[in-house]
mmCIF file of the N, C-alpha and C atoms, coordinates in Angstrom:
data_MODEL
# 
_entry.id   MODEL 
# 
loop_
_atom_site.group_PDB 
_atom_site.id 
_atom_site.type_symbol 
_atom_site.label_atom_id 
_atom_site.label_alt_id 
_atom_site.label_comp_id 
_atom_site.label_asym_id 
_atom_site.label_entity_id 
_atom_site.label_seq_id 
_atom_site.pdbx_PDB_ins_code 
_atom_site.Cartn_x 
_atom_site.Cartn_y 
_atom_site.Cartn_z 
_atom_site.occupancy 
_atom_site.B_iso_or_equiv 
_atom_site.pdbx_formal_charge 
_atom_site.auth_seq_id 
_atom_site.auth_comp_id 
_atom_site.auth_asym_id 
_atom_site.auth_atom_id 
_atom_site.pdbx_PDB_model_num 
ATOM 1   N N  . MET A 1 1  ? 0.842  -1.176 0.000  1.00 0.00 ? 1  MET A N  1 
ATOM 2   C CA . MET A 1 1  ? 0.000  0.000  0.000  1.00 0.00 ? 1  MET A CA 1 
ATOM 3   C C  . MET A 1 1  ? 0.885  1.235  0.000  1.00 0.00 ? 1  MET A C  1 
ATOM 4   N N  . LYS A 1 2  ? 0.505  2.202  -0.789 1.00 0.00 ? 2  LYS A N  1 
ATOM 5   C CA . LYS A 1 2  ? 1.225  3.470  -0.822 1.00 0.00 ? 2  LYS A CA 1 
ATOM 6   C C  . LYS A 1 2  ? 0.561  4.463  0.104  1.00 0.00 ? 2  LYS A C  1 
ATOM 7   N N  . PHE A 1 3  ? 1.382  5.405  0.591  1.00 0.00 ? 3  PHE A N  1 
ATOM 8   C CA . PHE A 1 3  ? 0.909  6.473  1.451  1.00 0.00 ? 3  PHE A CA 1 
ATOM 9   C C  . PHE A 1 3  ? 1.332  7.803  0.843  1.00 0.00 ? 3  PHE A C  1 
ATOM 10  N N  . LYS A 1 4  ? 0.637  8.878  1.248  1.00 0.00 ? 4  LYS A N  1 
ATOM 11  C CA . LYS A 1 4  ? 0.989  10.190 0.716  1.00 0.00 ? 4  LYS A CA 1 
ATOM 12  C C  . LYS A 1 4  ? 0.802  11.261 1.791  1.00 0.00 ? 4  LYS A C  1 
ATOM 13  N N  . LEU A 1 5  ? 1.485  12.382 1.549  1.00 0.00 ? 5  LEU A N  1 
ATOM 14  C CA . LEU A 1 5  ? 1.407  13.526 2.449  1.00 0.00 ? 5  LEU A CA 1 
ATOM 15  C C  . LEU A 1 5  ? 1.679  14.780 1.645  1.00 0.00 ? 5  LEU A C  1 
ATOM 16  N N  . SER A 1 6  ? 0.926  15.806 1.921  1.00 0.00 ? 6  SER A N  1 
ATOM 17  C CA . SER A 1 6  ? 1.151  17.111 1.322  1.00 0.00 ? 6  SER A CA 1 
ATOM 18  C C  . SER A 1 6  ? 1.671  18.046 2.401  1.00 0.00 ? 6  SER A C  1 
ATOM 19  N N  . CYS A 1 7  ? 2.827  18.636 2.200  1.00 0.00 ? 7  CYS A N  1 
ATOM 20  C CA . CYS A 1 7  ? 3.401  19.540 3.197  1.00 0.00 ? 7  CYS A CA 1 
ATOM 21  C C  . CYS A 1 7  ? 2.471  20.723 3.443  1.00 0.00 ? 7  CYS A C  1 
ATOM 22  N N  . GLY A 1 8  ? 1.740  21.136 2.422  1.00 0.00 ? 8  GLY A N  1 
ATOM 23  C CA . GLY A 1 8  ? 0.817  22.259 2.555  1.00 0.00 ? 8  GLY A CA 1 
ATOM 24  C C  . GLY A 1 8  ? -0.256 22.047 3.607  1.00 0.00 ? 8  GLY A C  1 
ATOM 25  N N  . ASP A 1 9  ? -0.495 20.793 4.013  1.00 0.00 ? 9  ASP A N  1 
ATOM 26  C CA . ASP A 1 9  ? -1.456 20.537 5.085  1.00 0.00 ? 9  ASP A CA 1 
ATOM 27  C C  . ASP A 1 9  ? -0.943 21.063 6.426  1.00 0.00 ? 9  ASP A C  1 
ATOM 28  N N  . ALA A 1 10 ? 0.380  21.137 6.560  1.00 0.00 ? 10 ALA A N  1 
ATOM 29  C CA . ALA A 1 10 ? 0.977  21.626 7.802  1.00 0.00 ? 10 ALA A CA 1 
ATOM 30  C C  . ALA A 1 10 ? 1.572  23.023 7.639  1.00 0.00 ? 10 ALA A C  1 
ATOM 31  N N  . VAL A 1 11 ? 2.088  23.309 6.438  1.00 0.00 ? 11 VAL A N  1 
ATOM 32  C CA . VAL A 1 11 ? 2.718  24.600 6.159  1.00 0.00 ? 11 VAL A CA 1 
ATOM 33  C C  . VAL A 1 11 ? 1.994  25.223 4.963  1.00 0.00 ? 11 VAL A C  1 
ATOM 34  N N  . PRO A 1 12 ? 1.032  26.093 5.230  1.00 0.00 ? 12 PRO A N  1 
ATOM 35  C CA . PRO A 1 12 ? 0.267  26.708 4.136  1.00 0.00 ? 12 PRO A CA 1 
ATOM 36  C C  . PRO A 1 12 ? 1.196  27.341 3.093  1.00 0.00 ? 12 PRO A C  1 
ATOM 37  N N  . GLY A 1 13 ? 0.887  27.049 1.844  1.00 0.00 ? 13 GLY A N  1 
ATOM 38  C CA . GLY A 1 13 ? 1.651  27.608 0.735  1.00 0.00 ? 13 GLY A CA 1 
ATOM 39  C C  . GLY A 1 13 ? 2.755  26.710 0.220  1.00 0.00 ? 13 GLY A C  1 
ATOM 40  N N  . CYS A 1 14 ? 3.126  25.664 0.956  1.00 0.00 ? 14 CYS A N  1 
ATOM 41  C CA . CYS A 1 14 ? 4.168  24.747 0.485  1.00 0.00 ? 14 CYS A CA 1 
ATOM 42  C C  . CYS A 1 14 ? 3.532  23.724 -0.447 1.00 0.00 ? 14 CYS A C  1 
ATOM 43  N N  . SER A 1 15 ? 4.132  23.551 -1.602 1.00 0.00 ? 15 SER A N  1 
ATOM 44  C CA . SER A 1 15 ? 3.558  22.640 -2.602 1.00 0.00 ? 15 SER A CA 1 
ATOM 45  C C  . SER A 1 15 ? 4.218  21.258 -2.616 1.00 0.00 ? 15 SER A C  1 
ATOM 46  N N  . ALA A 1 16 ? 5.143  21.003 -1.689 1.00 0.00 ? 16 ALA A N  1 
ATOM 47  C CA . ALA A 1 16 ? 5.831  19.703 -1.662 1.00 0.00 ? 16 ALA A CA 1 
ATOM 48  C C  . ALA A 1 16 ? 4.851  18.584 -1.333 1.00 0.00 ? 16 ALA A C  1 
ATOM 49  N N  . ARG A 1 17 ? 4.991  17.475 -2.060 1.00 0.00 ? 17 ARG A N  1 
ATOM 50  C CA . ARG A 1 17 ? 4.159  16.300 -1.832 1.00 0.00 ? 17 ARG A CA 1 
ATOM 51  C C  . ARG A 1 17 ? 5.068  15.084 -1.758 1.00 0.00 ? 17 ARG A C  1 
ATOM 52  N N  . PHE A 1 18 ? 4.670  14.146 -0.926 1.00 0.00 ? 18 PHE A N  1 
ATOM 53  C CA . PHE A 1 18 ? 5.470  12.939 -0.713 1.00 0.00 ? 18 PHE A CA 1 
ATOM 54  C C  . PHE A 1 18 ? 4.577  11.721 -0.870 1.00 0.00 ? 18 PHE A C  1 
ATOM 55  N N  . GLU A 1 19 ? 5.122  10.689 -1.510 1.00 0.00 ? 19 GLU A N  1 
ATOM 56  C CA . GLU A 1 19 ? 4.392  9.431  -1.681 1.00 0.00 ? 19 GLU A CA 1 
ATOM 57  C C  . GLU A 1 19 ? 5.400  8.295  -1.625 1.00 0.00 ? 19 GLU A C  1 
ATOM 58  N N  . ASP A 1 20 ? 5.085  7.274  -0.833 1.00 0.00 ? 20 ASP A N  1 
ATOM 59  C CA . ASP A 1 20 ? 6.014  6.151  -0.699 1.00 0.00 ? 20 ASP A CA 1 
ATOM 60  C C  . ASP A 1 20 ? 5.260  4.929  -0.206 1.00 0.00 ? 20 ASP A C  1 
ATOM 61  N N  . GLU A 1 21 ? 5.960  3.796  -0.168 1.00 0.00 ? 21 GLU A N  1 
ATOM 62  C CA . GLU A 1 21 ? 5.376  2.533  0.259  1.00 0.00 ? 21 GLU A CA 1 
ATOM 63  C C  . GLU A 1 21 ? 5.208  2.429  1.774  1.00 0.00 ? 21 GLU A C  1 
ATOM 64  N N  . SER A 1 22 ? 5.913  3.275  2.532  1.00 0.00 ? 22 SER A N  1 
ATOM 65  C CA . SER A 1 22 ? 5.800  3.186  3.990  1.00 0.00 ? 22 SER A CA 1 
ATOM 66  C C  . SER A 1 22 ? 5.698  4.568  4.615  1.00 0.00 ? 22 SER A C  1 
ATOM 67  N N  . ARG A 1 23 ? 5.033  4.609  5.751  1.00 0.00 ? 23 ARG A N  1 
ATOM 68  C CA . ARG A 1 23 ? 4.901  5.859  6.507  1.00 0.00 ? 23 ARG A CA 1 
ATOM 69  C C  . ARG A 1 23 ? 6.272  6.331  6.988  1.00 0.00 ? 23 ARG A C  1 
ATOM 70  N N  . ASP A 1 24 ? 7.133  5.388  7.396  1.00 0.00 ? 24 ASP A N  1 
ATOM 71  C CA . ASP A 1 24 ? 8.466  5.761  7.873  1.00 0.00 ? 24 ASP A CA 1 
ATOM 72  C C  . ASP A 1 24 ? 9.294  6.428  6.783  1.00 0.00 ? 24 ASP A C  1 
ATOM 73  N N  . ALA A 1 25 ? 9.186  5.931  5.565  1.00 0.00 ? 25 ALA A N  1 
ATOM 74  C CA . ALA A 1 25 ? 9.928  6.527  4.454  1.00 0.00 ? 25 ALA A CA 1 
ATOM 75  C C  . ALA A 1 25 ? 9.454  7.960  4.208  1.00 0.00 ? 25 ALA A C  1 
ATOM 76  N N  . ILE A 1 26 ? 8.161  8.182  4.317  1.00 0.00 ? 26 ILE A N  1 
ATOM 77  C CA . ILE A 1 26 ? 7.635  9.544  4.144  1.00 0.00 ? 26 ILE A CA 1 
ATOM 78  C C  . ILE A 1 26 ? 8.153  10.447 5.256  1.00 0.00 ? 26 ILE A C  1 
ATOM 79  N N  . LEU A 1 27 ? 8.154  9.963  6.487  1.00 0.00 ? 27 LEU A N  1 
ATOM 80  C CA . LEU A 1 27 ? 8.651  10.785 7.598  1.00 0.00 ? 27 LEU A CA 1 
ATOM 81  C C  . LEU A 1 27 ? 10.126 11.133 7.414  1.00 0.00 ? 27 LEU A C  1 
ATOM 82  N N  . GLU A 1 28 ? 10.916 10.226 6.862  1.00 0.00 ? 28 GLU A N  1 
ATOM 83  C CA . GLU A 1 28 ? 12.327 10.528 6.574  1.00 0.00 ? 28 GLU A CA 1 
ATOM 84  C C  . GLU A 1 28 ? 12.433 11.633 5.529  1.00 0.00 ? 28 GLU A C  1 
ATOM 85  N N  . GLN A 1 29 ? 11.626 11.535 4.474  1.00 0.00 ? 29 GLN A N  1 
ATOM 86  C CA . GLN A 1 29 ? 11.638 12.550 3.419  1.00 0.00 ? 29 GLN A CA 1 
ATOM 87  C C  . GLN A 1 29 ? 11.190 13.904 3.953  1.00 0.00 ? 29 GLN A C  1 
ATOM 88  N N  . VAL A 1 30 ? 10.156 13.890 4.787  1.00 0.00 ? 30 VAL A N  1 
ATOM 89  C CA . VAL A 1 30 ? 9.622  15.130 5.349  1.00 0.00 ? 30 VAL A CA 1 
ATOM 90  C C  . VAL A 1 30 ? 10.637 15.770 6.293  1.00 0.00 ? 30 VAL A C  1 
ATOM 91  N N  . THR A 1 31 ? 11.345 14.958 7.069  1.00 0.00 ? 31 THR A N  1 
ATOM 92  C CA . THR A 1 31 ? 12.373 15.490 7.964  1.00 0.00 ? 31 THR A CA 1 
ATOM 93  C C  . THR A 1 31 ? 13.447 16.223 7.166  1.00 0.00 ? 31 THR A C  1 
ATOM 94  N N  . ARG A 1 32 ? 13.905 15.608 6.089  1.00 0.00 ? 32 ARG A N  1 
ATOM 95  C CA . ARG A 1 32 ? 14.911 16.230 5.220  1.00 0.00 ? 32 ARG A CA 1 
ATOM 96  C C  . ARG A 1 32 ? 14.353 17.511 4.594  1.00 0.00 ? 32 ARG A C  1 
ATOM 97  N N  . HIS A 1 33 ? 13.120 17.454 4.122  1.00 0.00 ? 33 HIS A N  1 
ATOM 98  C CA . HIS A 1 33 ? 12.471 18.619 3.507  1.00 0.00 ? 33 HIS A CA 1 
ATOM 99  C C  . HIS A 1 33 ? 12.349 19.768 4.515  1.00 0.00 ? 33 HIS A C  1 
ATOM 100 N N  . ALA A 1 34 ? 11.942 19.456 5.742  1.00 0.00 ? 34 ALA A N  1 
ATOM 101 C CA . ALA A 1 34 ? 11.778 20.489 6.770  1.00 0.00 ? 34 ALA A CA 1 
ATOM 102 C C  . ALA A 1 34 ? 13.101 21.197 7.040  1.00 0.00 ? 34 ALA A C  1 
ATOM 103 N N  . ARG A 1 35 ? 14.166 20.435 7.084  1.00 0.00 ? 35 ARG A N  1 
ATOM 104 C CA . ARG A 1 35 ? 15.490 21.023 7.337  1.00 0.00 ? 35 ARG A CA 1 
ATOM 105 C C  . ARG A 1 35 ? 15.980 21.845 6.150  1.00 0.00 ? 35 ARG A C  1 
ATOM 106 N N  . GLU A 1 36 ? 15.892 21.276 4.958  1.00 0.00 ? 36 GLU A N  1 
ATOM 107 C CA . GLU A 1 36 ? 16.459 21.911 3.771  1.00 0.00 ? 36 GLU A CA 1 
ATOM 108 C C  . GLU A 1 36 ? 15.610 23.060 3.239  1.00 0.00 ? 36 GLU A C  1 
ATOM 109 N N  . ASP A 1 37 ? 14.298 22.914 3.279  1.00 0.00 ? 37 ASP A N  1 
ATOM 110 C CA . ASP A 1 37 ? 13.441 23.909 2.632  1.00 0.00 ? 37 ASP A CA 1 
ATOM 111 C C  . ASP A 1 37 ? 12.724 24.857 3.588  1.00 0.00 ? 37 ASP A C  1 
ATOM 112 N N  . HIS A 1 38 ? 12.610 24.461 4.843  1.00 0.00 ? 38 HIS A N  1 
ATOM 113 C CA . HIS A 1 38 ? 11.910 25.313 5.804  1.00 0.00 ? 38 HIS A CA 1 
ATOM 114 C C  . HIS A 1 38 ? 12.819 25.784 6.936  1.00 0.00 ? 38 HIS A C  1 
ATOM 115 N N  . GLY A 1 39 ? 14.079 25.356 6.938  1.00 0.00 ? 39 GLY A N  1 
ATOM 116 C CA . GLY A 1 39 ? 15.030 25.810 7.936  1.00 0.00 ? 39 GLY A CA 1 
ATOM 117 C C  . GLY A 1 39 ? 14.788 25.280 9.341  1.00 0.00 ? 39 GLY A C  1 
ATOM 118 N N  . VAL A 1 40 ? 14.048 24.191 9.441  1.00 0.00 ? 40 VAL A N  1 
ATOM 119 C CA . VAL A 1 40 ? 13.787 23.593 10.756 1.00 0.00 ? 40 VAL A CA 1 
ATOM 120 C C  . VAL A 1 40 ? 15.053 22.850 11.181 1.00 0.00 ? 40 VAL A C  1 
ATOM 121 N N  . THR A 1 41 ? 15.656 23.281 12.271 1.00 0.00 ? 41 THR A N  1 
ATOM 122 C CA . THR A 1 41 ? 16.907 22.666 12.698 1.00 0.00 ? 41 THR A CA 1 
ATOM 123 C C  . THR A 1 41 ? 16.703 21.476 13.622 1.00 0.00 ? 41 THR A C  1 
ATOM 124 N N  . ASP A 1 42 ? 15.566 21.423 14.306 1.00 0.00 ? 42 ASP A N  1 
ATOM 125 C CA . ASP A 1 42 ? 15.313 20.321 15.230 1.00 0.00 ? 42 ASP A CA 1 
ATOM 126 C C  . ASP A 1 42 ? 13.901 19.784 15.002 1.00 0.00 ? 42 ASP A C  1 
ATOM 127 N N  . VAL A 1 43 ? 13.820 18.654 14.332 1.00 0.00 ? 43 VAL A N  1 
ATOM 128 C CA . VAL A 1 43 ? 12.528 18.008 14.103 1.00 0.00 ? 43 VAL A CA 1 
ATOM 129 C C  . VAL A 1 43 ? 12.267 17.113 15.314 1.00 0.00 ? 43 VAL A C  1 
ATOM 130 N N  . THR A 1 44 ? 11.338 17.538 16.150 1.00 0.00 ? 44 THR A N  1 
ATOM 131 C CA . THR A 1 44 ? 11.081 16.843 17.415 1.00 0.00 ? 44 THR A CA 1 
ATOM 132 C C  . THR A 1 44 ? 10.144 15.647 17.216 1.00 0.00 ? 44 THR A C  1 
ATOM 133 N N  . PRO A 1 45 ? 10.138 14.729 18.149 1.00 0.00 ? 45 PRO A N  1 
ATOM 134 C CA . PRO A 1 45 ? 9.185  13.607 18.079 1.00 0.00 ? 45 PRO A CA 1 
ATOM 135 C C  . PRO A 1 45 ? 7.731  14.095 18.032 1.00 0.00 ? 45 PRO A C  1 
ATOM 136 N N  . GLU A 1 46 ? 7.441  15.187 18.718 1.00 0.00 ? 46 GLU A N  1 
ATOM 137 C CA . GLU A 1 46 ? 6.084  15.738 18.689 1.00 0.00 ? 46 GLU A CA 1 
ATOM 138 C C  . GLU A 1 46 ? 5.723  16.241 17.299 1.00 0.00 ? 46 GLU A C  1 
ATOM 139 N N  . MET A 1 47 ? 6.685  16.860 16.629 1.00 0.00 ? 47 MET A N  1 
ATOM 140 C CA . MET A 1 47 ? 6.442  17.314 15.253 1.00 0.00 ? 47 MET A CA 1 
ATOM 141 C C  . MET A 1 47 ? 6.181  16.124 14.346 1.00 0.00 ? 47 MET A C  1 
ATOM 142 N N  . LEU A 1 48 ? 6.998  15.076 14.480 1.00 0.00 ? 48 LEU A N  1 
ATOM 143 C CA . LEU A 1 48 ? 6.822  13.889 13.644 1.00 0.00 ? 48 LEU A CA 1 
ATOM 144 C C  . LEU A 1 48 ? 5.472  13.231 13.900 1.00 0.00 ? 48 LEU A C  1 
ATOM 145 N N  . GLU A 1 49 ? 5.032  13.229 15.145 1.00 0.00 ? 49 GLU A N  1 
ATOM 146 C CA . GLU A 1 49 ? 3.722  12.660 15.467 1.00 0.00 ? 49 GLU A CA 1 
ATOM 147 C C  . GLU A 1 49 ? 2.608  13.467 14.798 1.00 0.00 ? 49 GLU A C  1 
ATOM 148 N N  . ALA A 1 50 ? 2.710  14.783 14.861 1.00 0.00 ? 50 ALA A N  1 
ATOM 149 C CA . ALA A 1 50 ? 1.700  15.647 14.240 1.00 0.00 ? 50 ALA A CA 1 
ATOM 150 C C  . ALA A 1 50 ? 1.705  15.487 12.724 1.00 0.00 ? 50 ALA A C  1 
ATOM 151 N N  . ILE A 1 51 ? 2.886  15.408 12.141 1.00 0.00 ? 51 ILE A N  1 
ATOM 152 C CA . ILE A 1 51 ? 2.995  15.219 10.694 1.00 0.00 ? 51 ILE A CA 1 
ATOM 153 C C  . ILE A 1 51 ? 2.442  13.859 10.310 1.00 0.00 ? 51 ILE A C  1 
ATOM 154 N N  . GLY A 1 52 ? 2.789  12.840 11.081 1.00 0.00 ? 52 GLY A N  1 
ATOM 155 C CA . GLY A 1 52 ? 2.327  11.484 10.801 1.00 0.00 ? 52 GLY A CA 1 
ATOM 156 C C  . GLY A 1 52 ? 0.818  11.369 10.776 1.00 0.00 ? 52 GLY A C  1 
ATOM 157 N N  . ALA A 1 53 ? 0.149  12.201 11.539 1.00 0.00 ? 53 ALA A N  1 
ATOM 158 C CA . ALA A 1 53 ? -1.328 12.171 11.563 1.00 0.00 ? 53 ALA A CA 1 
ATOM 159 C C  . ALA A 1 53 ? -1.930 12.602 10.235 1.00 0.00 ? 53 ALA A C  1 
ATOM 160 N N  . ASN A 1 54 ? -1.122 13.286 9.387  1.00 0.00 ? 54 ASN A N  1 
ATOM 161 C CA . ASN A 1 54 ? -1.593 13.741 8.077  1.00 0.00 ? 54 ASN A CA 1 
ATOM 162 C C  . ASN A 1 54 ? -1.260 12.786 6.949  1.00 0.00 ? 54 ASN A C  1 
ATOM 163 N N  . ILE A 1 55 ? -0.542 11.709 7.241  1.00 0.00 ? 55 ILE A N  1 
ATOM 164 C CA . ILE A 1 55 ? -0.200 10.722 6.213  1.00 0.00 ? 55 ILE A CA 1 
ATOM 165 C C  . ILE A 1 55 ? -1.427 9.858  5.958  1.00 0.00 ? 55 ILE A C  1 
ATOM 166 N N  . VAL A 1 56 ? -1.818 9.761  4.703  1.00 0.00 ? 56 VAL A N  1 
ATOM 167 C CA . VAL A 1 56 ? -3.030 9.008  4.347  1.00 0.00 ? 56 VAL A CA 1 
ATOM 168 C C  . VAL A 1 56 ? -2.716 8.002  3.244  1.00 0.00 ? 56 VAL A C  1 
ATOM 169 N N  . PRO A 1 57 ? -3.542 6.976  3.093  1.00 0.00 ? 57 PRO A N  1 
ATOM 170 C CA . PRO A 1 57 ? -3.348 6.046  1.974  1.00 0.00 ? 57 PRO A CA 1 
ATOM 171 C C  . PRO A 1 57 ? -3.445 6.776  0.645  1.00 0.00 ? 57 PRO A C  1 
ATOM 172 N N  . ALA A 1 58 ? -2.605 6.381  -0.291 1.00 0.00 ? 58 ALA A N  1 
ATOM 173 C CA . ALA A 1 58 ? -2.598 7.015  -1.608 1.00 0.00 ? 58 ALA A CA 1 
ATOM 174 C C  . ALA A 1 58 ? -3.683 6.433  -2.486 1.00 0.00 ? 58 ALA A C  1 
# 
């Protein structure tokens, strides 16, 4: 099963979208995206939990 996430659900105006076979793979991609594109230096477990709640089946 594939999963997907739109960064714009958490950060209005961001058009980044992620799709992968696992939720963990998406969270890894989102962590990298948050650091590189949004300047987030510390992605906390609470942030990952909140982001994970937006991951849905593709």
